[in-house]
N, C-alpha and C positions, 0 to 999 in steps of 0.2 A: 368261591365265597366273595361277596363284593368288599370290599375295604372300608372301612368308616373314613367317610369324610372330616375331617380336619373342622372341630368347631369357628376356626378364626377365618375362613377361605367364605367370598360373600364373591356375590358377583355386583353389587349394589353399597360402595362405600358412600357414604355424603363427600361432596365435593367442598373442599375446601382449598385457600389459598395458601402457597407456598409459604414454609418456615417461617421467612423472615419478610412474611407481610405485615405492614401497620395503617390498618385500616385511616386513622387520624391522617394517616401521610399520604396510602399511596391510592385513595379515592379520588376521585376529582374534588376538587376544592369546594367544600359548602355541599356537597352531595350526603352526608352523613347525617349531619342535623337536616336536611328534606326526608334522610330516611328511616328517622326514628322514631317520630309519630304516628308514619305510616306502622314501621313495625309492631309497636307497642300497640295496636287496632288490630292489624290484621292476620298477624302471625298468630295468635292464642284462638282466634274465630277458626281459620285454617284447621288448627289442632281439631275443633269440636265437629266441624263437618268430615275431616278423618273421620272421627270416632265412627259418627251417623252411616261413613261409608263401610265403614266395620259391620256394625249393627245390622246394615242391609244382605251385606252380604253372608252373615252369619243364617238370617236369616233365612233367606233363600238354599243354603244349604241345608238347614232344619225340613227344608218342606212349601216356603213362604213365599214363596215366587214373586218379581216385581210383576205388578197386574197395572192396566188402565188404574186413573184415578176418578173420584166422583167427579162432573164437571162444575169446576169453579168462577168466579167472574173472570179469571183469565182465558175460557174458553166461553162464556156466555156471551159478554159484549162484544162488540164493533170495532173493537179497535184496531187502527191498522197502524204502520208509516209510512213515509213519503219518501221512495228510493234515491238518493242524490243521483246527478245527470254521472258524475265521473263514479258513481260503481252501476248505470244498467247493463252491461256487458263486461260477463264475469264466464265467456263460454267455456274457459281454461285457465284454471290456475295452474302453471309452474313451478312445483315446490322442489326443494332442495335444501341443504345444509348450509347454514349461512356461515362457519368457516372456513369455505371453499370460495375464495376472490374470485378464482378463475370462473368457477364455475355457476355466483351469483350474477356476475356482469353477463355470462350466456343468454341465462335465462330471462333477466333485463333489457335483451338485446334479441330474443327471442320474436318478439310480436303478440308472446301470449298478451290477453284484457289481462289479466292478474299474473302477481309472482308473492308463493310465501314462503320466505327467507325463516328458517327452521334451526329452532334453540335447543329442538327437544327431542324428536327419537331418533332424525336423523344424523344428531350432532351427539360428540359425544360428551358425558357427561363429568367432564371438567373441569378443570379454572381456568386452564388457557384456552384450551379452547373453548369456552364459553367468553371467553375474554372478547375472544379474536373476533368471533360469531358478532358480538357484540360492537365492534370496533365497526366491522363490515358494513354490518345495518345500516348504521350513520352513515359510510362515509356511502353507500346506495342512495340512504332517504335524501343525499346534499346532492348526486348527480355526479359526486367525484371519485367511485369507487374504481381502481385499474386492475390491471394485472399486467406480468411478460409474454405476451403470446411468442415464446423462442421457437418455433416454427415458420414463424413468419418475420422473428425479430424487431418486433416492434412493441409497443403499449397501447392492450384497448381498455377503451375506458365502457362508460356507458352512453348508449344513444339516445338523444331526447324521444320521448314517446310518452303514451296515455297510459303505459301498464300503471296499475296498484300496485302497491306494493302492502305486504299483509308480512305480520311478524308473529309467529309461532314463539311463544314463551314455552316453559317448563312448564307442566301440572301441577296440579295443586300435594299430589301426593308424593314431589319432591323438595326437600327441602336442602339450603344453604348453610354451612358452615363458615365458621371464618371471622363475622362481621361482627359481630355481639358473642358476650357469653354462651348466651343459647343459639339452638339452629333457628333461621328465620324462613318464612315463604319463598322456596325460590322462584315460585308465579311475580310474585312480591317485588324480588330481586332485579329479576328481569328487563317488568316492564318499567321501573323505575327507575335501572339504568340508561334506559331509552329516552322516556319522560322527561328526567332533567337535562338532558346535555343538547335534545332536542330542537330546533329553532322553527318554528310553523312558517314563517318566510319564506323557507328551504323546501315548505315542502308545495306538492303538486294537489293535495288533498289533506284533510287532517288525518292523522296517525291514525293508524287502522292494525288492532291486533286479532288475532287467532285466536280463541279460546280453545283450551284442547283439554281432555281428558274429563271432564264436567261428567259426575253421575244423578247431579237429582236438580231442580228449580230452584231450589234454596243454596244452590249455589251461585246461582245468576245474580244473586245478591251478597255476594263478598266478592267480585268482579265489577258490578253496577258501582256499588260505592266506593271501591280503589281507583276505579277508571274518576268518579264524581272527586274525590281527597283531593286525588292527582291534578288533575285539571284546575281547581281550586287554587292548590299551591305556585301551580303556575301563573295565575292569573287567565285563565281562560276561561272559554265558557262550559258549564257544567258536563254539557251534552258534547264535546269535543270529542274527543276520543270515539272511536267506531271500534267494530267490532264483528269479527263472524263467531261460530260456536262450531266445533265437531261434536257431531252426535257419535261419540266410540265407547261408550255404554250401555251394557243392557236397561240396565234401569232407565237414564236419560231417555230410552224412547218412547216410551212412557209419561214422560213430563214434556213432553216439545214445546210444547203452546202455553205451557205453566211457567218455562224459561224464558221463551220467545217475552211472555208479558214483561217479566221480570227485570227485562235485560232494555225493554223495548226504546230507551231513548238513546239506545248504542247502538242494537243489534240490526243486522244488518240481513244478514241470514243464518242458514245451518247447512254443516258438509257432513254429509255420512262417510267416518273415518273404519270403511267396510274392513279394515284387518284388523284396527283395534277393537272395533267391536264384535270381531268373529270371537276373537281373547278374550274378550268380558261376558260374550255370550256363552262360549265353554267355561268362563271361572265360575259364572252363576248357576251353572248347571253339572257343577265340578260332581254331586254326590247324584248326580241322578244316572244310573247305566241306558236310561232310552236317550240318551246326548251326547253318545261316544262317535265324535266326528271322525268322519274317513279323513285316508289321504289327503291334504291341503291340495295338491291340485287335481285332486279327481271329483273335487266340489264345482256344480255352473256355479258361472259365473251371477245367473239367472235362478238360482236356490232360494224356495221359498224366502226362506228368513231372510233374508235379503229382499229378495223384491218384495214382499207384502210393506218394509219401512219404508224401501226405494221407491213405493206407491203413494206411500200414506206423508210422507216426507213436502215434497212437493205441494201437494193439499195444503197442509198446516202450515206453510208460508205462504200460499201465494196468500193466500187466507186475509194476507195480512200484509201484504205489500211485499213482505221480502223475499230474496234469492234461495232457492236450494239448489247446492251443488254436489254432485256425484263424488265418487270415489277414485281410487288408483288401482292403473291396470299394472299389476306385479311385472309382464314379461316384458323386457325390455327391445329396441330394435337395436342394431348392428350393424356396423359400416365396415368389418371386416368380413361376418357370416352372409350371403345372400338372404340363404333361404329361411335360415333365424329371423333375418328383419322382413321379410316377405309374411312371415307365421307372426311375429309380434304386431306389427302394422293390422292386421288383419283381424286379431284378438281386438286389437283395440276399438279399430271400427266399428266391430262387433258389441261391445260392450257397450261402447260412448253412445253409439243409435239404441240399445237400450235405454239406458238412461234417459235418453231423449225423451223417448216414446214414454217413459213413469213419469212424466214432468218434469224433470230436470231442468237448472239450465244453461248448467256447466259441469264440467269436472273438473279432476287433477291431473297432471301427467309430470313428467321427472325427466324429460329428453325433446331439447329441441326440437329434433325431428319427429314429434309425438304432435307437434303445436296445431299444423294445419289441419288433421286430420280430425281431431280433438275438436276444434272448434267449426268446422262442416256438416258433423254430426246436429248442431243444437239450431235453433231458430236461431234470429236474428232479432234485434239485440236478448232478449230473453223471451220468455213462456209467463209473465206474470199474470195475463189475464187469462192463464187455461185452467179450467176449475175443473172438478172432479165430483160434482153431487153424486153420486150415484155411488159412490167410495164408500164403502164403511166403516167410519171413523174410529171405531175399538177394534183392527182386524187382530187377528190370532199374530203376532209376535213371536211366538217358541210352536210352529206349526212342526208335526212328527219327520224325522230325517229319515224316517228307514227307506233304504232303496236307492240310497243317495250316497254316488262314491262308491269307492273300493275302502276294507280295511284294512293292508297286506303290511306283511314284516317286511317289505323292499319300502314300505312306507312308514314304517318305524324309521327304518336306515335310515332313508333319506333328512328323516326330522334329526335325528342324532347327526348325520354330517352337516347341516345347516346350523344348528345352535355351535356347535365347536368351530366353523367358518366364521360365523357370524361376532362370537367372542372372542374370536383371535384379530378381528379387523376393530375390535373393540381399544383390542389391547394394542393394536396400532396405531391409532388415532383415526378409526374409519367407523363415522357412525350407521352407517351404509354403505354395502357392498356389493359388488354384482357376482352374482353367483348361479353360473351354469343359466345368462339368460333370465334370473331373477335378479330385482331390487331387493332385496334383502334388510330393514329394520328392523327397529325395537320392536315394531309389531310385529311383524311377524316370526320374530324370537321368539314372544312372547305366545303366539299362536305353537309354534312346536313344543315346547318347555309345555305347555297347557296339555298338548295332544298325547302328548309322552303320561303323563301322570294320570292322563283318564284311562290310556288303555292298564298302566297300572291297578287301577283300581277296580274297571269292569271289564278286561279280558275284548273278544268278539274282534279278533284278529288273527287272522288266516294265511297260513302259506298258499305257497304255489298249486299244491296240491286240495286247499280248500281245508285241510286238517287246522283245527284250535291251537294260537300258539298262546300260552298264558305269558302275559311280563310283568316275570316279576322282578324283583329289583337286582337280583342276579343277574337274569336275563339283558336286563338293558345294561347292567356293568360292565356283560362281555361285548356288547354289541357297540357301546362307547369306547373301549376298547378297542376291537377289532376297526371301529373306524380313523381313531386316531392314527392307529397304524398305515391304513391304505392314503391317510393326507400324509404322512412323513414320509411315508415309501415311493409317492410318485412323483415324479421331478416337476408333472403340471402345474404342479402347488405350490411350490419353492418362492414364487415371487410372494403368495399371499405370508406367508410368516417364516419364523425358523422352528425346529421341532421343540424347541425352548417355549417357545410361543401358542403355537397347538398343544401343547402339553400342557399350562395353565389354561389354557379357555376350555379344556376340554374339562379340569377340575372343575374349573367356575360351574361351567354351562351342567356340571353331571349336578357338582350340587347344588344347585340352583332346582332341577327337575325332583331329585331326591326328599329337598326338605321342603318340595310344594313351594316357590316361592315364584308368588306370580307379580307380584306388584311390574305396572312398566318402565323399569329402570336396568 
């Protein structure tokens, strides 16, 4: 019998400063005064948008799933933007956690046309990690960030380049505690702490934000007004802050053009955040027995639910003079495993070539060894002139998934093992972990949690002999126990964590699955 999950156990406690933190003394001088009027306007508005999200998800679970909108002015008129010269080439945007100074410097020295410094999915949502990430971002923007290279016994800094630095704050679904008596929007706090301290004279280009986790075109208005309010407070032109945005939610895929229209004074392109998008696709179809996804690593990179969106996004963006950026390839190269390295780079090459053929202007990678191969797959500097007038403007973004991949007990075990190991990494301060050759972050953790919940609701999983295996709560509990035992008894996992941290990670991960806690935190 599965044991009861303690009510106090949760995987996503709100981020708060240390107990002795005093915002009137411990924040930069004048920052609180800068923040107060922004908080009063944008935090309540954020709460309204989150309630709209909840209603949209409830509607989808009740059978009223996201659909394309009736064409409004955003779609019908001929508006365009002028893409700045400094942003023409974004054939590869390297991404990684902002709290890792060594990685930040290496990414900025990799030659990648763009680098996204992340405060969200790959950085632990805890005060010190977020504080360090913000400090590293500010130093990177100034070109002064360094790290100590112990192997070469030298200090390494950022080399001058034309690389565009992008900053991803935490999404609207996250709140920040400990600054005011009530929680505030974490997105606001993250952007404000950069905007307040940055000096435009130190920058190679305007400040660039990567907007994450949006779920509607209306949310673009929140970001637009936030950027303009901050610019006004700093005495900058109202369109000074530029951005790209990730399409990481199923409903936003149906509203891309409207979203771009609402942010047109700031936005330069869209990115298909494929792993979060897959998680959202599962979430919005959680009650549908026809949408039980197969084992994650048996889903082909060109599966129809990705490919249809992958072809639509460039057409929407290019029509408006904006870039369309592809996603991240999860399999990572290795400098110690030649076979894995060859396989990873071959997968990367095919994946990015597919995105280029679909019309994308670039993609994301996470390792310096991936940069050149990624760049080579995309025409230089972009494909803005490429249009696909024959493309269906309102394609099916929920095509059937019958016959795609496998739904196996071994896939269930792999999901359980991964969520334990990922959560163990979080407990040890790592927002992203390289596990068995795959880079796992909050997005892939969320996919696995949702896949397990789908299988518990709808079944559809078979053992090696093809026999159906019901995924009851007791069955999943037993799998968690067995996978934990393997992790703590196998010496090859000893460097990842202690028995205590693995056990705590298992408890948290299992609780999140059983309670169906699927917010990307």
